[in-house]
C-alpha positions, 0 to 999 in steps of 0.5 A: 716624400721627405727631403733626404740630408740636404746638408749633402753637398753635391759631388758634381754638375751632373749630380746637381742636374739630376737633382734639379730634375727631380725637382722638376719632376716632383713640381709637376707631381704636385701640380697634377694632384692639385689642379683638378680641384682648382678647375672644379672650383673656378668660374671663369671657364677660360681660367679653367681651360688654361687649368686644364691645359697646364695639367696636361703639360704637368702630366707630359713634363712628368712622363718625359722627366721620369724617361730622362730620370730613368737613365740615371742611377740613384733615387731623388735625393731632393723634391720641391717642398717649397712648392708643396708646402705653397700649394698645399697650404694655399689649397687648404684656404682656398677651398673655403674661400666662396666661388667668383671673381676674388677666388679666380684671381687667387687661384691665378696667384697661386698657380703663377707662384708655383710656376715662378718656383720652377722657373729657376730650376728649368733654367738651371737644368738647361744650362747645366745640360748644354755645359755636361753633355745632355744637349738631346735634353735641351730642346724638352727643357726649353719647350717646358721654360716656354710653356711655363712663360705661356701660362704665366703670361695667360694667367696674369692677363686673365687676373687683370682682366677679371679686376679691370672688370670688376671695377669697371662694372657699376657699383652693386 
């Protein structure tokens, strides 16, 4: 889905809010498309579980945002092109790496970068929802932000653990 005219100014904070929600939804869809491939390629079972859980969260987020966005007129004017580029390039390179700890740590970094791309949008959506009268959306957005943090913390812990274990083991 190509970006529409990104030079078009947002007319209001409600317009910006809807754009941010569309971006979050597009990011969830990028994760839904790429995580199954990552799950198949990682060797660490705990990491595979975290990635499967994130796929479920992305699917749930997509459904929730689809419901919210169905109440607004107009198509998506923007999307998360940065996340598509980040994940797309990484996945092309990721597939050629041999399996093992470095591969798994790279998977953690790729997914953490995607999460960190989405966090500011989620935080902006929370602030906008509170300010412009969509208080009913705040709880879901705050839950999404919390899930992002938990997943990020788990991925950081797993990658650090893999690195420490690799360097604590006797040389081969």
